[in-house]
C-alpha positions as CSV (number, residue, x, y, z in Angstrom):
1,M,98.3,98.5,160.1
2,S,99.1,96.2,163.1
3,E,102.4,98.0,163.8
4,E,100.7,101.4,164.0
5,L,97.9,100.1,166.3
6,D,100.4,98.6,168.6
7,D,101.4,102.1,169.6
8,L,97.9,102.6,171.0
9,S,98.1,99.5,173.3
10,V,97.9,101.8,176.3
11,L,94.2,102.0,175.6
12,D,93.7,98.4,176.7
13,D,93.6,99.4,180.3
14,I,91.2,102.4,179.8
15,E,87.5,101.9,179.9
16,I,85.8,103.3,176.8
17,P,82.0,103.9,177.2
18,E,79.5,102.6,174.7
19,V,78.1,105.1,172.2
20,V,74.6,106.1,173.1
21,R,72.1,107.4,170.4
22,D,71.4,111.1,170.7
23,E,67.7,110.5,170.2
24,D,67.3,108.3,173.3
25,P,65.1,110.3,175.6
26,E,66.5,108.5,178.7
27,F,70.0,109.6,177.8
28,K,71.4,112.6,179.8
29,P,74.9,113.7,178.9
30,K,77.2,114.0,181.8
31,T,79.3,117.1,182.4
32,T,83.0,116.2,182.0
33,G,84.2,119.2,183.9
34,S,87.9,119.2,184.5
35,N,88.3,115.6,185.4
36,P,91.8,114.7,184.2
37,R,90.9,111.0,183.7
38,T,88.1,112.0,181.4
39,K,90.3,114.4,179.4
40,L,92.9,111.7,179.0
41,L,90.2,109.3,177.8
42,I,88.9,111.7,175.2
43,G,92.4,112.6,174.0
44,F,93.4,108.9,173.4
45,G,90.0,108.2,171.8
46,G,90.6,111.0,169.3
47,L,94.1,109.8,168.5
48,F,92.8,106.3,168.0
49,I,90.1,107.4,165.5
50,L,92.4,109.7,163.6
51,G,95.1,107.0,163.4
52,F,92.8,104.3,162.3
53,G,91.2,106.6,159.7
54,A,94.6,107.6,158.2
55,I,95.7,103.9,157.9
56,A,92.5,102.7,156.3
57,S,92.5,105.6,153.8
58,R,96.1,105.0,152.8
59,Q,95.5,101.3,152.3
60,F,92.4,102.0,150.2
61,F,94.0,104.4,147.8
62,S,97.2,102.4,147.4
63,A,95.2,99.3,146.5
64,T,92.8,101.0,144.1
65,P,94.2,101.2,140.5
66,N,93.9,104.4,138.5
67,P,91.7,103.6,135.5
68,S,93.2,106.3,133.5
69,T,96.7,104.9,133.5
70,P,96.6,101.2,132.3
71,E,100.3,101.2,131.8
72,E,100.9,101.7,135.5
73,T,98.6,98.8,136.5
74,G,100.1,96.4,133.9
75,T,96.9,96.2,131.9
76,V,97.4,95.1,128.3
77,S,95.0,96.1,125.6
78,A,93.4,93.3,123.5
79,P,95.0,92.9,120.1
80,T,93.2,94.6,117.2
81,P,93.1,93.5,113.5
82,E,95.7,96.3,112.8
83,N,98.4,94.9,115.2
84,N,97.5,91.2,114.9
85,P,98.7,89.9,111.6
86,A,97.7,86.3,112.3
87,D,94.5,86.6,110.4
88,N,93.6,83.9,107.8
89,S,90.5,85.9,106.7
90,E,92.7,87.4,104.0
91,Q,92.8,84.1,102.3
92,I,90.8,84.0,99.0
93,L,89.8,80.9,97.1
94,G,92.4,78.9,98.9
95,H,95.3,81.3,98.2
96,F,97.2,83.6,100.6
97,P,98.2,87.2,99.7
98,Y,101.8,88.0,98.8
99,T,103.8,91.2,98.4
100,E,105.4,91.6,95.0
101,A,109.2,91.6,95.1
102,S,111.0,94.7,94.0
103,P,113.0,94.4,90.7
104,S,116.1,95.4,92.8
105,E,115.6,92.3,95.0
106,L,115.9,89.9,92.0
107,V,118.7,88.3,90.0
108,P,118.5,86.4,86.7
109,V,118.5,82.6,86.7
110,S,117.8,81.8,83.0
111,A,120.3,82.2,80.2
112,D,118.3,85.0,78.6
113,G,117.9,86.8,81.9
114,R,114.0,86.8,81.7
115,L,113.4,84.5,84.6
116,K,114.5,85.9,88.0
117,L,114.5,85.0,91.7
118,R,115.7,86.4,94.9
119,P,119.4,85.8,95.4
120,A,119.2,83.1,98.0
121,A,116.7,81.1,96.0
122,A,118.6,81.7,92.7
123,E,121.8,80.4,94.2
124,K,120.2,77.2,95.5
125,F,118.3,76.6,92.3
126,S,121.4,76.9,90.2
127,Q,123.2,74.5,92.4
128,M,120.3,72.1,92.3
129,Q,120.0,72.3,88.5
130,A,123.8,71.7,88.1
131,D,123.7,68.7,90.5
132,A,120.7,67.2,88.7
133,R,122.5,67.6,85.4
134,Q,125.4,65.6,86.8
135,A,122.9,62.8,87.6
136,G,121.6,62.9,84.0
137,I,118.5,64.9,84.9
138,N,117.5,67.9,82.8
139,L,115.6,70.3,85.1
140,A,113.9,72.9,82.9
141,L,113.0,76.2,84.6
142,L,109.6,77.1,83.2
143,S,108.6,80.1,85.4
144,A,110.0,82.1,88.3
145,F,109.1,85.6,89.5
146,R,105.9,86.9,88.2
147,T,104.4,90.4,88.5
148,I,100.9,91.1,89.6
149,E,100.2,92.4,86.1
150,E,101.2,89.1,84.6
151,Q,99.1,87.2,87.1
152,Q,96.2,89.4,86.1
153,Y,96.3,88.0,82.6
154,L,96.9,84.4,83.7
155,F,93.9,84.5,86.0
156,F,91.2,86.6,84.4
157,E,92.0,86.5,80.7
158,V,92.7,82.8,80.6
159,K,89.7,82.1,82.7
160,E,87.5,83.8,80.0
161,Q,89.3,82.1,77.2
162,R,88.6,78.7,78.7
163,A,85.1,79.6,79.9
164,Q,86.1,78.6,83.5
165,N,84.2,79.8,86.5
166,T,86.2,81.6,89.2
167,T,86.4,78.8,91.7
168,K,87.6,76.3,89.0
169,R,90.2,78.7,87.8
170,A,91.5,79.3,91.3
171,E,92.2,75.6,91.7
172,V,94.9,75.9,89.0
173,S,95.9,79.6,89.1
174,A,96.1,82.1,91.9
175,P,94.3,85.5,91.6
176,P,96.6,88.5,91.1
177,R,98.3,89.5,94.4
178,Y,97.8,85.9,95.7
179,S,100.4,84.0,93.7
180,E,103.6,82.6,95.3
181,H,105.4,83.7,92.2
182,H,105.1,87.3,93.3
183,T,107.6,86.6,96.1
184,G,110.6,85.7,94.0
185,Y,110.8,82.3,95.8
186,A,108.6,80.1,93.7
187,I,109.4,78.2,90.5
188,D,107.7,75.9,88.0
189,L,109.9,73.1,86.8
190,G,109.7,70.6,84.0
191,D,111.7,67.7,82.6
192,G,113.7,69.0,79.6
193,N,113.8,65.6,78.1
194,V,110.0,65.1,78.3
195,P,108.5,68.6,77.4
196,A,105.1,67.2,76.7
197,T,104.7,66.9,80.5
198,H,105.3,70.5,81.2
199,L,102.8,71.9,83.6
200,Q,100.9,68.7,83.5
201,E,100.0,66.3,86.3
202,N,101.8,63.5,84.5
203,F,105.0,65.3,85.2
204,E,105.1,63.2,88.4
205,N,106.0,60.2,86.2
206,T,109.2,61.8,84.8
207,P,112.7,61.2,86.0
208,A,113.0,64.9,86.8
209,F,110.1,64.8,89.3
210,Q,111.4,61.6,90.9
211,W,114.8,63.2,91.4
212,L,113.2,66.3,92.9
213,Q,111.2,64.2,95.3
214,A,114.4,62.6,96.5
215,N,116.7,65.7,96.5
216,A,114.9,69.0,96.4
217,A,114.9,69.3,100.2
218,R,118.7,69.3,100.2
219,Y,118.4,72.7,98.5
220,S,115.5,74.0,100.6
221,F,112.9,73.6,97.9
222,E,109.5,72.0,98.7
223,L,106.4,71.1,96.8
224,S,103.9,73.9,97.3
225,F,100.7,72.0,96.4
226,P,100.9,68.3,97.0
227,R,97.9,66.1,96.7
228,D,95.1,66.9,99.2
229,N,96.8,70.0,100.4
230,P,95.0,72.0,103.1
231,Q,94.5,75.0,100.8
232,G,92.3,73.0,98.4
233,I,94.5,73.8,95.4
234,A,94.9,71.3,92.6
235,Y,97.9,69.0,92.8
236,E,100.8,70.7,91.0
237,P,103.9,68.5,90.9
238,W,105.8,71.2,88.9
239,H,105.3,74.0,91.4
240,W,108.1,74.3,94.0
241,R,109.0,77.1,96.5
242,F,112.2,78.0,98.3
243,V,112.2,78.0,102.2
244,G,115.9,78.2,102.9
245,D,116.2,81.5,104.9
246,Q,114.3,83.4,107.5
247,D,112.5,85.7,105.1
248,S,111.2,82.9,102.8
249,L,110.2,80.7,105.8
250,E,108.2,83.6,107.3
251,T,106.7,84.5,103.9
252,F,105.1,81.0,103.5
253,Y,104.5,79.9,107.1
254,K,104.1,82.8,109.5
255,S,100.7,82.9,111.1
256,R,99.3,80.1,108.9
257,N,97.7,76.8,109.6
258,L,100.1,74.9,107.3
259,N,102.6,72.2,108.1
260,P,106.2,72.7,107.0
């Protein structure tokens, strides 16, 4: 605005009379007549008022954001539950929800073809099992991918058979749609030389578990539920999950308060 007002600097030498209220009874307007000095004064005064008004108006409207167009002002809408997946409220009884893998995404890892995993997990498990065998360890694959329907039986039917309440059952078995086995990345392992310890806490005393503790990370497998885990799930030394590629890592860790 200063540059435009500089053009009116000629007014500095011109005397501008004070504005007098119309209602002042002592005020008597003077007749300007044809005095050229008065005409010049009025002309410059009008230009000054018009110029200042135009500048102030332009600055006001350029600085005032248009509330109807937040994109133009850079305003970002607050995230909603629909576009913000980082919501742990979906957790139930200590378990997180998982999408069931499609049959087309799975490959067999057992001799009879019943037990299946996603290809990346299957490849690493087969390598781990073979290397363990070379060390004299018999890693027995007890469970792999599991459907939601199968988990339905394991949670509700077995709960009734054992007369367990829901909270107690959830400590040792995930509700359907909340099992890591749905992903095709989780496995249950045992010591083939000590079958009495299958799916038992004392599996931790077997040579197979000791070997897993020392070597499983080399094949990107980790214990899902160690002692005193933050999810409050019972200690399961037999339950391991694969976290060796981007998809598996995001499946188990994205938007969660868990430590890899």
